[in-house]
Structure formats: C-alpha cells, structure tokens
C-alpha positions in Angstrom: 1.8 -1.8 0.8 -1.2 -3.7 1.9 -3.9 -2.0 4.0 -5.3 -0.8 0.7 -9.0 -1.8 0.8 -9.6 1.8 1.9 -7.7 3.0 -1.1 -9.5 0.6 -3.4 -12.8 1.8 -2.0 -12.0 5.4 -2.3 -10.9 5.7 -5.8 -7.4 4.4 -6.0 -7.9 1.4 -8.2 -10.7 3.1 -10.0 -8.0 5.7 -10.3 -9.7 9.0 -9.6 -6.7 11.0 -10.7 -4.2 11.3 -13.5 -2.2 12.8 -16.3 -2.0 13.4 -20.1 1.0 15.2 -21.5 4.2 13.1 -21.6 7.0 14.2 -19.2 9.6 16.5 -20.8 12.9 14.9 -21.7 14.7 18.1 -20.5 14.6 18.5 -16.7 13.7 21.7 -15.0 16.5 22.7 -12.7 15.2 22.6 -9.1 15.7 25.4 -6.6 17.2 24.7 -3.3 15.0 22.8 -0.9 14.6 25.7 1.4 13.1 28.1 -1.2 9.4 28.9 -1.0 6.7 30.4 -3.1 3.6 32.2 -2.3 0.3 30.2 -2.2 -2.1 30.8 -5.1 -5.3 32.6 -4.2 -7.2 29.4 -4.7 -5.4 27.9 -1.7 -6.2 30.8 0.6 -8.6 28.6 2.7 -6.6 25.4 2.3 -5.7 25.1 6.0 -9.3 25.3 7.0 -10.2 22.8 4.2 -7.7 20.2 5.5 -9.0 20.6 9.0 -12.6 20.1 7.7 -11.5 17.0 5.9 -9.8 15.6 8.9 -12.9 16.1 11.0 -15.3 14.7 8.4 -13.4 11.5 8.1 -12.3 11.1 11.8 -8.6 11.5 11.1 -6.5 12.6 14.1 -3.7 14.1 12.0 -2.9 15.1 8.5 0.3 16.5 7.0 0.4 18.1 3.5 3.1 19.5 1.3 2.8 21.1 -2.2 5.7 21.9 -4.5 5.5 24.0 -7.7 8.3 25.0 -10.1 10.9 23.6 -7.8 9.7 25.6 -4.8 7.8 24.6 -1.7 4.4 26.3 -1.9 3.1 24.8 1.3 4.1 22.5 4.2 1.6 22.1 7.0 0.1 19.8 9.6 -3.4 19.6 11.1 -4.5 17.7 14.2 -2.5 15.5 16.5 0.0 12.7 16.3 -2.1 10.5 18.6 -5.5 10.6 20.1 -5.4 11.8 23.7 -1.9 13.3 23.3 -1.6 17.1 22.7 1.5 16.8 20.4 0.6 18.4 17.1 1.3 17.1 13.6 3.6 19.4 11.6 5.6 19.3 8.4 8.3 17.3 10.1 6.1 14.6 11.6 7.1 11.2 10.3 4.4 8.8 9.0 4.6 5.3 7.5 4.4 6.0 3.8 3.9 2.3 3.0 3.6 1.5 -0.7 4.9 5.0 -1.6 8.1 3.2 -0.8 7.8 1.3 -4.1 9.0 4.3 -6.1 12.2 4.4 -3.9 12.8 0.7 -4.9 12.3 1.5 -8.5 14.7 4.5 -8.2 17.3 2.3 -6.6 17.2 -0.1 -9.6 17.3 3.0 -11.9 20.5 4.1 -10.2 22.1 0.7 -10.7 20.9 0.6 -14.3 22.5 4.0 -15.0 25.8 2.6 -13.6 25.5 -0.4 -15.9 25.4 -2.8 -12.9 22.2 -4.3 -14.2 19.7 -4.0 -17.1 16.0 -3.7 -16.5 15.6 -6.5 -19.0 17.9 -8.9 -17.1 16.3 -12.2 -16.2 15.6 -12.4 -12.5 17.1 -15.9 -12.4 20.4 -14.5 -13.7 20.6 -12.3 -10.6 19.0 -14.7 -8.1 19.6 -18.2 -9.5 17.4 -19.7 -6.8 14.3 -17.6 -7.7 11.3 -19.6 -8.7 7.7 -18.9 -9.5 5.0 -21.6 -9.6 5.3 -21.8 -13.4 8.7 -22.7 -15.1 8.0 -20.4 -18.1 7.3 -17.4 -15.8 10.4 -18.3 -13.7 12.5 -18.3 -16.8 11.0 -15.1 -18.4 10.5 -12.9 -15.4 12.6 -9.7 -16.0 13.7 -7.1 -13.4 11.2 -4.7 -14.9 8.4 -7.2 -14.4 9.0 -7.1 -10.7 7.8 -3.4 -10.6 4.8 -3.6 -13.0 2.1 -5.8 -11.3 1.6 -8.1 -14.4 3.1 -11.4 -13.2 -0.1 -13.5 -13.2 -0.3 -13.5 -9.5 -3.7 -12.6 -8.0 -4.4 -9.3 -6.1 -2.2 -9.2 -3.0 -1.0 -12.8 -3.5 1.3 -14.0 -0.8 0.7 -11.0 1.4 0.0 -13.2 4.5 3.7 -14.2 4.4 4.5 -10.8 5.9 1.1 -9.1 6.6 0.3 -8.8 9.5 4.0 -9.1 10.6 5.4 -12.6 10.4 8.6 -14.4 11.6 9.7 -15.2 8.0 12.8 -13.6 6.6 12.7 -11.8 3.3 14.5 -14.7 1.6 12.1 -17.2 3.1 9.2 -15.1 1.8 10.6 -15.0 -1.7 11.5 -18.7 -1.6 7.9 -19.5 -0.9 6.8 -17.8 -4.1 7.3 -21.1 -5.9 4.2 -22.4 -4.1 2.0 -19.3 -4.6 -0.4 -20.1 -7.5 -0.7 -18.0 -10.6 -4.3 -17.1 -11.5 -3.7 -15.4 -14.8 -1.4 -15.4 -17.7 2.0 -13.8 -17.5 1.9 -10.1 -18.5 -1.8 -10.5 -19.4 -3.4 -8.0 -17.0 -2.9 -5.8 -13.9 -3.1 -7.3 -10.4 -1.4 -5.4 -7.6 1.1 -7.3 -5.6 3.7 -6.6 -2.9 5.7 -9.8 -2.9 7.6 -9.1 -6.1 9.0 -5.9 -4.6 10.6 -8.2 -2.0 12.4 -9.9 -4.9 13.4 -6.4 -6.3 14.9 -5.6 -2.9 17.0 -8.8 -3.0 18.1 -7.9 -6.5 19.3 -4.5 -5.3 21.2 -6.3 -2.5 22.8 -8.8 -4.8 23.9 -6.2 -7.3 25.0 -3.5 -4.9 26.4 -5.7 -2.1 24.3 -3.7 0.4 21.0 -4.4 2.1 18.1 -2.5 0.5 17.7 -0.2 3.5 21.4 0.8 3.4 21.3 1.5 -0.3 18.2 3.7 0.0 19.6 5.6 2.9 23.0 6.2 1.3 22.1 6.7 -2.3 18.7 8.5 -2.0 18.0 9.9 1.5 21.5 11.3 2.1 22.1 13.0 -1.2 18.6 14.6 -1.2 19.0 15.7 2.5 16.1 13.6 3.6 17.3 13.5 7.2 13.9 12.8 8.7 13.3 9.6 6.7 14.1 6.2 8.0 13.6 2.5 7.1 12.6 -0.4 9.2 10.5 1.7 11.6 9.4 1.4 14.4 12.7 -0.2 15.3 14.4 3.2 14.9 11.7 5.3 16.6 12.5 6.6 20.1 10.1 8.1 22.7 9.5 11.8 22.1 10.3 11.5 18.3 8.0 13.6 16.0 6.3 10.5 14.7 2.6 9.8 14.1 0.8 6.9 15.7 -1.7 5.1 13.4 -5.4 4.8 14.2 -8.0 2.3 13.1 -11.7 1.8 13.6 -11.8 -1.4 15.7 -14.6 -3.6 14.4 -15.1 -0.9 11.8 -16.5 1.5 14.4 -14.4 2.5 17.4 -11.4 4.8 16.6 -8.3 3.8 18.6 -4.5 3.9 18.3 -2.9 0.8 16.8 0.4 -0.7 17.7 3.2 0.3 15.3 4.1 -2.5 13.0 7.8 -3.5 12.3 8.1 -4.8 8.9 11.5 -6.3 8.2 10.7 -9.1 5.7 9.5 -7.0 2.8 10.7 -3.4 3.4 11.3 -2.7 -0.2 7.5 -2.8 -0.8 6.5 -0.4 2.0 9.1 0.0 4.8 9.8 3.8 4.8 8.7 6.3 7.4 9.0 9.9 6.1 7.7 13.5 6.6 6.1 15.8 4.1 9.1 18.1 4.5 11.4 15.3 3.2 9.0 14.2 0.5 9.0 17.7 -0.8 12.6 17.2 -1.7 11.8 13.8 -3.3 9.0 15.3 -5.4 11.2 18.2 -6.6 13.9 15.9 -7.7 11.4 13.7 -9.5 9.8 16.7 -11.2 13.2 17.9 -12.2 13.9 14.7 -14.1 16.3 13.3 -11.5 18.2 16.5 -10.8 18.6 17.9 -7.3 20.7 20.6 -5.5 23.2 19.2 -3.0 24.2 20.7 0.4 26.9 22.7 -1.3 24.5 24.3 -3.7 25.7 22.3 -6.8 23.3 20.5 -9.1 23.6 16.7 -9.1 21.7 13.9 -10.8 20.3 11.0 -9.0 19.2 9.0 -12.1 19.1 9.8 -15.8 16.2 11.5 -17.6 15.9 8.3 -19.7 15.4 6.1 -16.7 12.8 8.5 -15.3 10.9 8.4 -18.5 10.8 4.6 -18.3 9.6 4.7 -14.7 6.8 7.1 -15.7 5.7 5.2 -18.8 2.6 3.0 -18.8 3.6 -0.6 -18.8 0.5 -2.4 -17.5 -2.9 -1.0 -18.5 -5.6 -0.8 -15.8 -9.3 -1.1 -16.5 -11.3 2.1 -15.7 -14.6 1.5 -13.9 -17.5 3.8 -13.6 -17.4 5.9 -10.3 -19.3 4.3 -7.5 -21.2 7.6 -6.9 -22.0 10.3 -9.5 -20.3 12.9 -7.4 -16.9 11.5 -8.5 -17.6 11.6 -12.2 -15.2 14.5 -12.7 -12.4 12.5 -11.2 -12.7 9.5 -13.6 -9.6 9.3 -15.8 -9.5 8.6 -19.5 -6.5 6.3 -19.2 -4.9 4.4 -16.3 -2.0 2.1 -15.8 1.2 1.3 -13.9 4.8 2.0 -14.8 7.8 1.1 -12.7 6.8 1.8 -9.1 4.2 4.5 -10.1 0.6 4.7 -11.2 0.0 6.9 -14.3 -3.3 8.3 -15.4 -4.9 11.7 -16.3 -7.0 14.4 -14.7 -8.4 17.4 -16.6 -6.0 16.9 -19.5 -2.9 16.6 -17.4 -0.8 13.5 -16.8 -0.5 12.4 -13.2 2.3 10.2 -11.8 1.3 9.0 -8.3 1.1 6.3 -5.7 -0.7 5.6 -2.5 0.3 3.8 0.7 -1.6 1.8 3.3 -0.3 0.7 6.7 -1.9 -0.3 10.0 -3.5 3.0 11.0 -2.0 5.2 8.3 -2.7 5.8 4.6 -1.2 8.4 2.2 -1.0 9.6 -1.3 1.8 11.3 -3.4 0.8 12.9 -6.7 2.9 14.7 -9.4 1.7 16.7 -12.4 4.8 16.8 -14.7 3.7 19.4 -17.2 2.8 21.8 -14.3 5.9 21.0 -12.3 3.5 20.3 -9.4 3.6 17.8 -6.6 1.2 17.1 -3.7 1.8 14.7 -0.8 -0.8 13.9 1.9 0.1 11.8 4.9 -2.6 10.7 7.4 -2.7 8.7 10.7 -6.1 7.0 10.1 -7.2 4.4 7.6 -9.3 6.8 5.5 -8.5 6.9 1.9 -11.3 9.4 1.5 -9.3 12.0 3.5 -6.2 11.9 1.4 -8.3 11.8 -1.8 -10.3 14.9 -0.9 -7.2 16.9 0.1 -5.3 15.9 -3.1 -8.1 16.7 -5.4 -8.6 20.1 -3.8 -4.9 20.9 -4.2 -4.9 19.8 -7.9 -7.9 21.8 -8.7 -6.3 24.9 -7.2 -3.5 24.8 -9.8 -5.7 23.8 -12.8 -8.2 26.6 -12.5 -10.8 23.8 -12.2 -14.5 24.4 -11.3 -15.0 24.4 -7.6 -16.0 20.9 -6.4 -17.0 19.8 -2.9 -14.6 16.8 -2.7 -15.3 16.3 1.0 -19.0 15.7 0.2 -18.1 13.6 -2.9 -15.9 11.2 -0.9 -18.3 11.1 2.0 -20.9 9.9 -0.4 -18.5 7.1 -1.5 -17.8 6.1 2.0 -21.5 5.9 2.8 -22.1 3.7 -0.2 -19.2 1.4 0.5 -20.4 0.9 4.1 -23.9 0.3 2.9 -22.7 -2.3 0.5 -20.8 -4.1 3.3 -24.0 -4.1 5.4 -25.9 -5.6 2.5 -23.3 -8.3 2.1 -23.6 -9.4 5.7 -27.4 -9.4 5.5 -27.1 -11.8 2.5 -24.9 -14.1 4.6 -27.4 -13.9 7.4 -30.3 -14.7 5.1 -28.5 -17.7 3.7 -27.5 -19.1 7.1 -29.4 -22.1 8.4 -30.5 -21.1 11.9 -29.7 -23.6 14.5 -27.4 -25.7 12.3 -24.7 -27.1 14.5 -21.2 -28.4 13.6 -21.4 -32.0 12.3 -18.4 -33.1 14.3 -17.5 -32.8 18.0 -15.1 -29.8 18.4 -12.3 -32.3 18.9 -12.9 -33.4 15.3 -11.6 -30.1 13.9 -8.5 -29.9 16.1 -5.2 -30.3 14.3 -2.4 -28.7 12.4 -3.2 -27.7 8.8 -0.6 -26.9 6.2 -0.8 -24.6 3.2 1.9 -25.0 0.5 2.9 -21.3 0.5 2.0 -20.0 4.0 2.9 -22.9 6.2 1.1 -24.2 9.3 -2.1 -23.0 10.9 -3.2 -24.7 14.1 -6.7 -25.3 15.5 -6.8 -26.2 19.2 -9.5 -26.6 21.8 -9.3 -24.2 24.7 -11.9 -23.6 27.3 -14.5 -25.5 25.3 -13.9 -23.4 22.2 -11.9 -23.7 19.1 -8.9 -21.4 18.7 -7.1 -20.8 15.3 -3.6 -19.6 15.2 -1.3 -18.9 12.2 2.0 -20.2 13.4 4.1 -17.5 11.7 1.7 -14.6 12.5 1.2 -13.7 16.1 -1.7 -11.3 15.4 -3.7 -14.0 13.6 -4.9 -15.8 16.7 -8.6 -15.9 17.4 -11.7 -17.9 18.4 -13.6 -20.0 15.9 -17.3 -19.4 16.5 -19.8 -21.8 14.8 -21.7 -20.3 11.9 -23.5 -23.2 10.3 -22.6 -26.9 9.7 -18.8 -27.1 9.2 -18.3 -23.4 8.8 -17.0 -21.1 11.5 -16.1 -17.5 11.8 -12.6 -16.7 12.9 -12.8 -13.7 15.3 -9.2 -12.5 15.7 -8.2 -11.3 19.2 -6.8 -8.1 17.7 -9.9 -6.2 16.7 -8.0 -3.5 14.9 -7.4 -6.0 12.0 -11.0 -5.9 10.7 -10.2 -9.2 9.0 -12.5 -11.8 10.4 -12.9 -14.7 8.1 -15.2 -17.6 7.3 -13.5 -20.9 7.9 -15.0 -23.9 6.2 -13.9 -27.5 7.0 -14.5 -29.9 4.1 -15.0 -33.5 5.3 -14.2 -36.7 3.5 -16.7 -39.6 3.3 -15.4 -40.9 6.7 -16.1 -37.6 8.4 -12.5 -36.6 8.7 -11.3 -33.1 7.7 -9.9 -33.2 4.2 -9.4 -29.4 3.5 -9.9 -26.1 5.1 -10.8 -23.0 3.0 -11.1 -19.4 4.2 -12.4 -16.1 3.0 -13.0 -12.6 4.5 -16.4 -12.0 6.0 -16.6 -8.3 5.1 -15.9 -6.8 1.6 -14.2 -3.9 3.5 -11.5 -6.3 4.7 -8.0 -5.4 3.3 -7.1 -7.4 0.3 -3.8 -8.3 1.9 -5.7 -10.8 4.1 -5.6 -13.2 1.1 -7.3 -16.0 3.1 -9.0 -17.2 -0.1 -5.7 -18.3 -1.6 -5.0 -20.7 1.2 -5.5 -24.5 0.6 -5.1 -25.9 4.1 -4.9 -29.7 4.5 -4.1 -31.8 7.6 -0.4 -31.9 8.1 1.2 -35.3 7.9 
C-alpha cells in the first residue's frame, strides 16, 4: 500500500527486476512446508551480506526467506524488532507486508471465480449497484479484473488520503467517495498505481462470499496453507510480547525512531496483512506450484486453478521502462514491465519475475518469484528503506542465476545518494524563488475557516496562540502549524514528524480579498505519493 516513495525511488516503478519465460501450465508438486534444502555455494556468505545491508541502510531488522523447487532453502532474521529493545528478528517475526496483500485479494477473487460465484469480466456495478466513478462510462464498463490492474484513469495514489494516514471513514464510505475523485487519464489507457480500487475488490469479495474480506482470507488462504503466524487488521490483534516488528522512520528525513503502529481497517484488502517470512514461504511455494499445496494431513490440495494463476501472472497493463537513475543499476533494468492481477511482472537476466512490494509506516518489503526456476525470495524490513530489500533480493536472485558478482549494496547506496541530492536541489530552487520578507496579504484571521474538498471532506484552519493550525477532520495525524512562506502561501508542518509529508498550502483570493480556493502540494519530492495533496480542491464550506 502507500508509503511507496521509497520503493519508487529505489527501483520499484522503474522495475529493477523481472521475468521472461511464461509460467508452466503444469504445476510442480510442492514438498511439505517443513522440508528444507541446502544453500547453494553462492549463498555461503548471505547472512553476513544481509547484516551488511541492514547496517548500510540503517535498518534495525530484516527477515528473509528463500524457497527453491518446493523446499525452504533459507529462513533467517538479522537485527532487532525495535531499536533499544534486545528482542531479535527471526523467521517467525511478523511484519506489515502492506501492498503484498494485494496478491491475497487477487487470489480470493480467483477462488470465487473457480467456484463460478463470479467472473473476472463481471461489471462491478452488477456486484455493487451503488458503485460509481466520476465518469459514467467508466462506472458502467469497470470490470472486476480492472480493479486489480491499475489502469482505471485515476492518478497515482488517487484517493489515498481517504485512509492514509489512518482516517475515521469506513471502507464503504471510502468507496462511495470515489464518485468525486477525478480521473486524469483515459480508462485503460496507461498504468497509474492505486490502492482505492482494491477496497472495491474487497467489498466485491464480501458481497459474493457473504464474509468480510479478512474472514475470507483467513479461512480460505491462511488456514489451508498453515499460515498460522499471519493476521489481518493489525495492530488490533497484536499483544505485548508477540514476535512482531515495530516500524521505524527517519523523522524529518534524518532521525531514525520507532513509529506508532497503524491500524488500517478501511482498506485492508489493499495492504492490511501482517505476516512472517516463515508463513510467506508457504505462500510462495503454493504460488510456484500453480496453486497446489500440501495440507496438514500430507495430501495435495488446490487453492485455485492453474488457469486462474496464469491470468494473475499475465501482463495486463504495460509500464514504461525508464533509464536507471545511476549507472550502477544498469544490469537491473528490465526489457519489459507491467502489472497483472495483484502482481508486477517483468524480466531479469532472461527470466520472468512475478513480484510485488509493500510500504507501511516504518516497514517496507518485497516478494519475488522466478517461475521457471521454481524460486521465491521474500524480504521484510522494519525501516522505510527500499534500497535494503532491493539489495538483498538482487543478491539472492543472482545466486541462483549464476550471475556476475555485483555489489548491489553500493549500487543502491548510489541511488539513495542521488535521490537525496535531488531532493536537496528541489528545496534550493524553492528557496531561490521565494521572495524574502513577503508577508501574508491578509490578517491571519482572514485564512481561518472550514474548507471542503469534494472527495476528502472538510479541512479546518484555526488560529491558535497567534498561529494558524490546519487539521484534516477525518485524519488525526494530519494536524500541524501553517508557517508563512511568501504572500498567501504557507507550509503545513505536521505535528507528527514521522510523516515526512509537509506541504505547501496556497490560498487563492477573489477580487474582494476573500479566500476562493486552497491548493496543496508536497514540499519534498521524497514525500510518499499517498499524500496526494495535489488532488485536493478545497473551497470555503457553505
């Protein structure tokens, strides 16, 4: 789910991994989850490599699992669950897997499709008659498959502020507000990552199955696969002493500290799962076996059909491939890239990759499968460093592809340095364009009021202690001071400094000097795209 600017910056949307050969129609029968295989010689120093990655990118804890040919090659942890606490990360430590949840939502729909309870080409309005996009044609033509493919015409992360940071809206209220979220592109024209349509997918699962999304995933996926360490709706179900990682962020982009766990109950089908690499090994083995798994009695069962898996792993929405931001990442640049149903697909060294990433407050992750090698790699971390999971994943892939030795830690460190330099340059440009000494054109009382956006709702500006304070009425974390920048532009400095989401706030005045509209945009290019302030059109509430 959100929290992906790190993933964007470190090769996720330039898609530094991938695949080539089509998945086999015939599934390889998986071994029991407990079986293990010896590590290849190329992974002899892997524990030390993971530890070096963790230290390079200031990650308190990393967990990794690798499966090959239906067997567990490696399950390990490095570092601690929380800074200042000696409890170690291990293979059973739970992390928020965020948008890696999307594949579970896609699998849930696949199960229902196999049971002929829905068709992936069903119109969404035939399942949810009240569903509505901002365009009547898109409303009418949106199919269940479209909910999973990021090609709706919505902009990147559109509507994320309805649930990110956590809001008081219900899932149904979030989806009902889609009718006011503007489309910025043609339907099915090009890729733009979204989370909100997975909320719709979750409601379709609920409507068809008669069960909440969380119950369906638990009963139809977690329990059959023996994923007893996986939960939904965390941290509601986390107790003191549980083997669960705490997320960490660099407050103000510099000071590494723990962040409060986020409870995300109004779009869990986009990113609500907490899991361990031990459990995700079972998930990967089932996927690599074409939907087949071994149950607790030792019998082979099928979670979904091979035909449905082939559809999930087929490219639906092409994604443009950019040149790597630094030359050190040239070898990771794919030849093709796109999105299927809940999965990214691309290629690396002549092999097709099926993969996804996840971003959460203080945690980011990556799960990658190489179908023709029957290989799976999952990396979970408790810091917002996409560079760390990329470096570990690439090292693991290379070990099984007899690839030339590459210093991926150095390569991603170079990318981090460039991204941070670009952010510094951006702020310098803002500073250079700022008119020094320019004061607000109105007394502060002139900006006070309640402002309403059609899709988000109300945002209040109040005067407290001689300063302006902005608060998003449905988002407790989005409260902060408006400091004058120049003229009628302020900067919102949020009280929660872990957000790294400060925003320019511009008050547009009418000819009589009254506020006509308020527009916002992130100050830093490193701010997560889910802070989609730029899509807000705030006007005085009547």
